Backbone bond lengths (Angstrom), bond angles and torsions (degrees), N, CA, C in turn:
res aa  C-N    CA-C-N  psi(-1)  N-CA   C-N-CA  omega(-1)  CA-C   N-CA-C  phi
1 X - - - 1.458 - - 1.533 109.75 -
2 X 1.313 115.67 130.94 1.461 121.40 179.45 1.523 108.79 -86.04
3 X 1.326 115.68 133.44 1.456 121.39 178.44 1.518 109.78 -131.03
4 X 1.319 114.72 153.13 1.458 119.77 174.12 1.516 109.80 -73.42
5 X 1.304 116.13 145.67 1.454 121.75 173.69 1.530 107.43 -72.53
6 X 1.314 117.43 126.60 1.463 121.88 176.93 1.518 108.08 -99.97
7 X 1.323 116.01 119.32 1.459 121.31 -178.64 1.517 110.00 -77.52
8 X 1.330 116.31 132.72 1.464 120.59 -175.85 1.524 113.19 -124.37
9 X 1.333 116.69 13.45 1.463 118.73 176.39 1.526 109.92 -165.33
10 X 1.309 115.20 163.11 1.463 121.00 175.31 1.521 109.89 -62.40
11 X 1.318 116.66 -37.76 1.463 120.74 179.94 1.521 111.23 -63.16
12 X 1.334 117.33 -42.12 1.461 120.55 177.22 1.516 110.71 -63.23
13 X 1.335 116.87 -42.98 1.464 120.99 178.10 1.525 109.73 -57.84
14 X 1.313 117.15 -47.41 1.463 121.07 -179.58 1.520 111.49 -63.84
15 X 1.324 117.28 -40.50 1.461 121.11 179.54 1.535 110.79 -63.67
16 X 1.325 116.43 -42.52 1.467 119.98 -179.87 1.526 110.65 -66.80
17 X 1.316 117.55 -44.22 1.468 119.75 -176.70 1.526 112.94 -74.25
18 X 1.318 117.89 -8.49 1.464 121.28 175.11 1.524 111.85 -85.48
19 X 1.316 117.09 -7.37 1.464 120.53 179.99 1.528 109.73 -67.79
20 X 1.324 115.65 163.04 1.464 120.37 179.10 1.528 110.17 -53.89
21 X 1.330 116.99 -48.48 1.464 122.16 174.37 1.513 108.82 -139.27
22 X 1.317 116.12 135.46 1.464 120.35 175.93 1.516 109.39 -148.14
23 X 1.315 115.11 154.43 1.451 122.62 175.81 1.523 106.55 -127.64
24 X 1.329 115.89 126.44 1.463 120.59 176.92 1.521 107.83 -114.35
25 X 1.330 115.33 125.52 1.459 122.42 176.66 1.525 107.72 -96.14
26 X 1.312 116.41 112.44 1.459 122.07 177.67 1.520 107.42 -91.26
27 X 1.334 116.50 129.83 1.457 119.46 -178.81 1.515 112.11 -170.39
28 X 1.322 114.42 -165.74 1.461 122.27 176.60 1.531 107.63 -133.37
29 X 1.323 117.87 149.29 1.475 119.88 -177.92 1.529 113.95 -71.17
30 X 1.332 118.10 -21.69 1.468 120.12 -176.42 1.526 112.79 -90.56
31 X 1.316 118.41 -11.57 1.464 122.18 -177.38 1.531 110.58 -79.77
32 X 1.329 116.32 124.85 1.464 120.42 178.80 1.525 112.10 -59.57
33 X 1.350 120.49 -45.99 1.468 119.00 176.74 1.532 112.42 -59.94
34 X 1.320 117.95 -36.53 1.469 120.79 178.14 1.526 110.95 -67.85
35 X 1.329 116.98 -39.54 1.462 120.72 176.93 1.523 110.03 -63.21
36 X 1.342 116.47 -43.60 1.461 120.61 178.14 1.523 110.97 -63.76
37 X 1.337 116.20 -40.60 1.462 119.98 179.13 1.519 110.64 -63.10
38 X 1.315 117.42 -39.51 1.468 120.55 178.25 1.522 111.35 -61.25
39 X 1.327 117.34 -41.88 1.467 120.61 178.30 1.524 111.00 -62.92
40 X 1.325 116.50 -41.88 1.465 120.97 178.28 1.531 109.94 -64.90
41 X 1.333 116.62 -40.78 1.460 120.33 -179.66 1.529 112.64 -65.85
42 X 1.323 117.48 -33.47 1.464 120.12 176.74 1.533 109.17 -62.72
43 X 1.328 117.44 -43.38 1.469 120.71 176.69 1.523 111.02 -64.39
44 X 1.315 116.23 -40.68 1.460 121.74 178.72 1.532 110.69 -64.11
45 X 1.307 116.64 -38.71 1.461 122.30 -179.13 1.530 111.48 -58.49
46 X 1.316 116.48 -35.46 1.472 120.37 179.24 1.522 111.29 -59.63
47 X 1.323 117.08 -32.59 1.464 121.43 -176.83 1.516 113.37 -87.99
48 X 1.317 117.50 -29.11 1.473 117.39 -168.67 1.522 114.46 -124.97
49 X 1.320 117.81 16.55 1.467 118.96 -179.83 1.524 111.95 -64.18
50 X 1.326 117.48 -15.52 1.462 120.41 178.60 1.524 113.16 -82.04
51 X 1.337 117.72 -13.65 1.467 118.51 -178.34 1.523 114.16 -116.61
52 X 1.327 118.09 -18.42 1.461 118.87 -178.89 1.514 112.08 -152.28
53 X 1.327 114.42 154.42 1.454 122.37 173.32 1.526 106.59 -89.03
54 X 1.319 117.11 135.22 1.463 121.20 177.66 1.522 107.93 -120.72
55 X 1.331 114.73 128.30 1.469 120.09 -178.14 1.517 109.42 -140.62
56 X 1.322 115.07 164.08 1.467 119.78 175.87 1.516 109.00 -126.20
57 X 1.335 113.95 153.08 1.456 120.21 -179.09 1.528 108.82 -136.90
58 X 1.312 115.84 128.86 1.469 122.50 178.00 1.526 107.86 -80.55
59 X 1.332 116.22 113.54 1.468 120.41 -176.05 1.526 112.66 -69.85
60 X 1.320 117.64 -21.22 1.468 119.65 177.58 1.525 111.43 -78.19
61 X 1.327 116.95 -31.60 1.462 120.00 177.39 1.523 111.68 -79.77
62 X 1.322 116.18 -28.29 1.477 121.13 -176.39 1.526 110.63 -129.49
63 X 1.341 116.68 64.24 1.474 119.61 -177.54 1.526 113.01 -64.83
64 X 1.321 117.56 -27.03 1.463 120.13 178.75 1.515 111.75 -63.77
65 X 1.333 116.47 -42.76 1.461 120.30 177.98 1.531 109.61 -66.43
66 X 1.327 116.48 -43.60 1.465 120.28 179.33 1.532 110.95 -59.63
67 X 1.317 116.42 -42.37 1.479 120.60 178.12 1.521 110.57 -63.69
68 X 1.312 115.84 -47.43 1.464 121.11 -179.31 1.528 111.29 -59.02
69 X 1.324 116.32 -34.45 1.464 121.72 -179.04 1.527 112.87 -92.13
70 X 1.333 116.83 4.56 1.476 122.71 177.53 1.532 112.49 57.84
71 X 1.329 115.69 43.40 1.468 120.71 177.83 1.522 108.11 -83.11
72 X 1.327 115.62 120.70 1.463 120.60 -178.78 1.520 112.68 -116.52
73 X 1.335 116.77 -18.00 1.456 122.41 -177.03 1.522 108.19 -137.71
74 X 1.326 116.03 144.00 1.463 119.37 173.44 1.522 108.71 -121.73
75 X 1.305 117.69 144.76 1.459 125.43 -2.65 1.534 112.08 -77.04
76 X 1.320 114.85 148.64 1.458 123.14 171.10 1.520 107.45 -130.91
77 X 1.315 115.50 129.56 1.461 121.70 177.50 1.518 107.81 -107.11
78 X 1.327 116.33 129.95 1.458 121.03 178.96 1.516 108.43 -123.88
79 X 1.332 115.17 127.72 1.461 121.40 177.65 1.525 107.81 -100.06
80 X 1.323 115.06 131.42 1.466 122.30 179.81 1.524 109.63 -117.88
81 X 1.306 115.01 144.16 1.462 122.11 169.79 1.516 106.38 -125.77
82 X 1.331 115.89 114.69 1.469 120.90 178.07 1.529 111.83 49.17
83 X 1.302 117.93 50.62 1.475 128.94 178.15 1.526 114.89 77.84
84 X 1.325 118.88 -8.22 1.470 120.69 -179.40 1.524 110.53 -98.40
85 X 1.328 115.92 133.58 1.457 120.04 175.71 1.520 108.66 -70.70
86 X 1.351 115.97 128.45 1.463 119.28 177.99 1.523 112.69 -116.31
87 X 1.332 117.72 -15.11 1.461 120.36 178.37 1.511 109.62 -159.36
88 X 1.332 115.38 141.64 1.464 122.33 177.01 1.514 107.87 -129.92
89 X 1.326 116.23 127.74 1.452 122.93 178.22 1.526 107.47 -119.36
90 X 1.315 116.61 117.79 1.466 121.82 -176.02 1.525 109.02 -104.78
91 X 1.328 114.57 132.85 1.454 120.42 -179.42 1.516 110.87 94.25
92 X 1.318 115.71 173.12 1.456 122.34 -178.65 1.522 109.96 -64.54
93 X 1.330 116.66 124.70 1.459 122.47 -178.55 1.526 110.06 -105.65
94 X 1.315 115.29 134.21 1.463 120.78 179.06 1.526 110.13 -74.36
95 X 1.306 115.69 162.63 1.459 120.43 176.38 1.528 109.58 -62.75
96 X 1.330 117.64 -31.90 1.465 121.06 178.66 1.525 111.04 -63.84
97 X 1.333 117.09 -43.27 1.471 120.15 176.88 1.525 110.70 -61.90
98 X 1.319 116.11 -39.90 1.464 119.71 -179.96 1.527 111.49 -69.20
99 X 1.333 117.65 -31.93 1.464 120.17 176.79 1.526 110.30 -67.95
100 X 1.331 117.23 -37.64 1.457 120.62 175.09 1.522 109.86 -62.19
101 X 1.304 116.27 -42.19 1.462 121.39 176.33 1.526 110.62 -60.05
102 X 1.324 115.89 -45.81 1.467 120.46 179.24 1.526 111.07 -59.15
103 X 1.332 117.31 -44.88 1.466 120.48 179.85 1.526 110.87 -60.57
104 X 1.314 116.35 -41.89 1.466 119.68 178.31 1.521 110.89 -63.65
105 X 1.323 116.68 -40.83 1.456 120.16 179.67 1.527 111.14 -66.64
106 X 1.311 117.37 -42.42 1.464 120.38 179.00 1.525 110.45 -64.42
107 X 1.321 117.06 -41.46 1.460 120.45 178.52 1.523 110.03 -61.26
108 X 1.310 116.17 -44.81 1.459 120.88 -179.26 1.518 110.83 -63.40
109 X 1.324 117.44 -41.84 1.461 121.80 -177.76 1.529 111.02 -66.59
110 X 1.317 117.52 -40.28 1.457 122.13 -177.80 1.529 111.39 -73.57
111 X 1.311 117.07 -35.70 1.456 120.77 -169.59 1.525 114.80 -108.99
112 X 1.321 118.11 26.14 1.456 120.14 176.99 1.527 109.43 -59.44
113 X 1.342 115.68 134.87 1.457 119.41 174.29 1.517 109.68 -150.88
114 X 1.310 116.29 167.67 1.462 121.72 -172.90 1.521 113.02 -70.25
115 X 1.311 118.34 -19.52 1.459 119.78 -176.45 1.517 113.44 -84.34
116 X 1.318 116.87 -10.19 1.462 119.66 179.01 1.514 113.85 84.93
117 X 1.337 117.83 8.51 1.464 119.77 -179.65 1.519 111.60 -61.06
118 X 1.321 117.11 -39.35 1.465 120.16 -179.74 1.516 110.74 -65.27
119 X 1.329 117.27 -41.58 1.463 119.27 178.42 1.520 111.08 -64.17
120 X 1.315 117.55 -38.54 1.464 120.65 178.13 1.525 110.33 -64.53
121 X 1.343 117.23 -42.46 1.462 121.60 178.83 1.533 110.26 -65.74
122 X 1.336 116.83 -41.23 1.452 121.04 177.63 1.518 110.49 -59.83
123 X 1.320 117.40 -46.91 1.466 120.41 179.77 1.522 110.68 -62.24
124 X 1.347 117.60 -39.70 1.461 120.84 177.84 1.529 110.40 -60.45
125 X 1.337 116.74 -48.94 1.468 120.16 -179.25 1.520 111.75 -64.12
126 X 1.315 117.10 -41.19 1.462 120.10 179.94 1.509 111.51 -67.36
127 X 1.325 117.99 -40.67 1.463 120.82 179.38 1.512 111.24 -69.36
128 X 1.320 117.67 -34.88 1.447 122.25 177.31 1.525 110.54 -62.68
129 X 1.346 115.37 -37.36 1.460 121.32 -177.50 1.519 112.28 -70.28
130 X 1.325 117.16 -46.77 1.450 118.64 -169.62 1.450 112.34 -118.14
């Protein structure tokens, strides 16, 4: 059974966000939209575990991290590349939105080049989505 990684410390959060690509789902365990988002993310994880780490963080247990990341609404999904935030999705995201995100990430990973064309294309696809 595939499960989301649950972050349990600031160190774990930092380790995950230092990965080439990672997605952190900020939420609370009692929120119905957050519970629904977790179920969607588990399905999403099956498709994209080869390109990104996906984790969740309880904002009530770790308010310092939530504050540092300027989380104001849950669920909020934040995509990081090498510690830098590259996309923020606020509110419950459909599997279709996440598939668009996955396609953008795969395109970026395959087409990295020194001129930054892949990053520009990634930003275009991500901005188009959200």
